[in-house]
N, C-alpha and C positions, 0 to 999 in steps of 0.2 A: 600424514596427509597434508596437501597444500590447497589453500583456499584463496581465491581471488575475489575481492569485493569491489564493485563499481558504485559510484554515487554515495561516497562515504559521508558527505555533508548533509544528506537528506534526513528526513525523520527516522526512517528505518535504518539507514546507513550508520547513523551515530550510535544506535543501540547495538548494531552488529559489531561495530568496532569495540565497544565496551565488553560485550559478551565473548567475543573471540579471544580477548586478552586472557581469559581464564581457561581456554581450551588448549590441549596439547598438540595443536596443529601449527603449521607454518602459514602465516597469513600475509597477503599483500592487499592493502586497503587503500583505494585510490579515489580521489574526488575528480570532478570534471576538468579541473585545471591540470591534473596529473595524467588523466586519461580521457581524452575526448572520444567517446564510443562511436561517434559518427565518422571518425577517421579510420577507415578499414586497415590501412597500412600500420598505423600506430597500434591498433587493437591486436592485429596479427603478430606484431613484433613483441608486445608485452606478453601475450599469451604463449607464444613460442619460447620466449626466454624463461619465463617463470614456470611454465608447464604445470598449471594447477590441476588438481583432481576434480575440483568443483569450482565453477564460476557462479557467483551470486550477483545478479544484476538488480541493484536497487536504484539505478539512475533512471530518471524520467523527467519529462516536461509535464508538470502537474498543475499548471495555472489554467484551470478549466475555462474560464471566460476569455483569457488572453489567447488561448488556442484558436478561438473563432477567427481572430484577425492575424494569427501567426501560423497558418496551416502548414507551411513548408517546414518551419522550425519544429513544430510538434511532431510531424512525421519523421523528420531527420532523427530526432532524439528517441522517439517512441517506437519507430519501426526499423529504420535503417541501423540505428545503434544496436538494438538487440540482434538483428540479423548478423551484423559483423561479429558479435560475441558468439553467437550460435555456430557460425561457420568455423570460427577459430577453435571453438570447443570440439566440434566434430573432427577437425583436422588432427587434433592430438589425443582424441579419445576421452575427453573430459565430459563431465555432466554440467548442465546449467540449470539454475533455479532463477526464474524470471518473475518478478512481482508485477501483477496486473491489477485490474479494477472492476468494480461492479458496473461501471459506466459502459461496459460492452453490451449491457442489456438496456431495453427501453423503459423498463419499470412498469409494464402494463400487466404483468402476471399477478394473480391473486394469492400467491404462495411464495415461499422462499425459492430462489433460483437454484437449480442443480447445474452441475458442470456441463452437461450436454444439452441444456435448454437452448432454444434458438436465440441467437444474438442479433441485436438491432440497435446499435448506438445512436443516440439522438444528436450528438454534436461532434466536433472535430476531435476533441480530447478522447472521447470514447472510441471513435473510429481509428485514431492513431494507435491507441493501446491495443485494439483488436488486431490491427495489422501487425503490431509487434508480437502478439501471441502467435499468430500464424507464421510469422517469419522464424520465430524460435523453433516451433514444432516442425516446420518444413526443412530446417537446416541442421538440426541436431537430434539424433535418435534418443539420447539419454537426457531428456529435459523434463522439468517440472514447471508448469505455469501456475502461479499462486495468486488467485484473485482475492482481493480484500476490499474493505469499504470503510469510509468515515474514520480515517486514520487520525490519531491525536497522540501527543506526547510533549515532553518538555523542550523539544527542539523544533525549529522551523515554524512555519505558519500553520495554524489549524483552528478549528472551531472553538475548542476549549479556551485557548489563549485569547482568541478574539472576543469571546464572551466576557472573560474576566476583565480585559481591557475596557470594553464598553461599559461594563458594570461599575467601573470606577468613575465614569464620566456622565452616565445617564441614569435617571430615575425610572425610566420606562423604556422597554424594548419590545419590538414585534419580532416574532419568530415563526417560521413556517411550521404548520402542524399537519400537513397532508403528504409529507414525504417521510417514509419509514426505512429504517436500516439498522445495522448493528455497529455501534461505535467500536472501534478497534484500537487498543493501545499499541503503539509502535514497538514498544519493548517486547510485547507478546508476539508480534509478527516476527521479530528477530529471533526470539526463542524457538518459534515454530520452524523457521527456516533452518536453524542449526540442528534441530532434531532430525530434520530430513537429511542434512549433511552427514550427521552421524550414521544414519542408516545407509547412506551411499558408501560411506567409508568402511562399513562392515563387509561390503561386497556381496550382501545378500540380495536376492531377487526382490524387486519392487515394481509397482505399476507406475510407469511414467505417464505423463500427460497433465491434464488440468485438475486443479483442486481449489476448493473454496475455504477461506479462513477469515472469520470476522468475529465480532463480539455478540454476546447475549446478555440480557434479553433485548429483543428488537424494540425500538422506540421511535417516536417522531423526533424531529429536530427540536420541537417545542419541549417535549418531555426530557430530552437530553440536556437542553439548556437549564431546565429547572434543577436537574441533578447537579449540574456544574455549579450553579449559584448556591445551592444548599451546601455543597462541599467547600466552596470558597468562603462562605460565612463561617462554617464550622472550623476552618483552618485559619481564620483571622485575616484572609486576604481582602475581604470586604466587610464593612460594618453591617450592611444589610443588603439583601438581594433587591435588584430593581424589579419593578412590576413588569410582568410578562403578558403580552397580548398575542394570542394565536392569530395567524393570518394564513390564507391559502397561497399556493404557489402562483396562482393567477394574479395575486396582488403584490407579489414580490418579483419584480422584473430583473432578470440577469441576461447577459449576452448569450450564455449557453443554457440550453434546457437540461434540467436534471431529471433523473428517473424518480418517479413517485415511490416505487418499490425497489429498495436496494438491499432487501433481505437476501442473504446467501445461506443456502443449506450446507452445513459443515459436516454432514454425516460421513462423507467419503474419506476425508482426511483423518477423522477419528478412527475409522475402521482400519485404514492402511497404516497410520503412523501412531495411533493412540493420542493424537493431539486434540485437546478440548478447546472450545471456543474461548476467545478472549474475555476475561472478567473485567469489563470496562468500569463497573461500579467500584471494584476494588482498586483499580488504577487511579481513580479520582481521589483516593485517600492521600496522595502525595503531590497534589497540584500546587502546594506552596513552593515547590521547586521550579515551577514553570516561570520562565522569564522571557 
């Protein structure tokens, strides 16, 4: 089986590259400099030449606040790029797995979101990712859209690394305590994606479409920060944890509005693929490797 990965320098992309090295598949793993997914001719050329059985799109414009003032770029990468990949996949009969986000929801629900719940993004980032989902599903019959949330890992920028950095500089921090979600280890996302790839490679019937995958238990950002600092102290990254003060979203101003509820129901992916939610607490046991 042949697998094409885009966005290899991103949080999930780096783990995909590592884990694919242990698989008996032929892989072509490209970063944005090697394959600009917004260039339809280049995408078509690469896909036509390599002829992958599965395309994994881990490329995205993920700067949530910057997207507010860079709408065109966000939609180029998050909608037009996935559309190019989906069209090329359809042309050669390949499947595509596209990674999306909880930001397609407005966060007003009082329970974890299911795949078919109404979508209503609050900002440009969420709108562009929703447009990307639709572009993939409209242009490739054999597609999986995998929504995830609160991604962290040892690569790229993320909440865990930011907290550790701030913890070395400040004695007290304020953290939002009215936004809830499931922190998700990027390595677990990569593993979940490759389980789906394996199923595709078996040639057995599966249900294409949208799936949710994130971590459990659900917590607030404040509670997540407490867990991060406890782990950092236990692993010797910090001498002591900074004092944490909970604040509301209204008191923490950002360019883009965040959903207060980012909880995703992961029952469907468990039933279809046997994939369990990310164990984010376990993943914090190795944050000494985060740089």
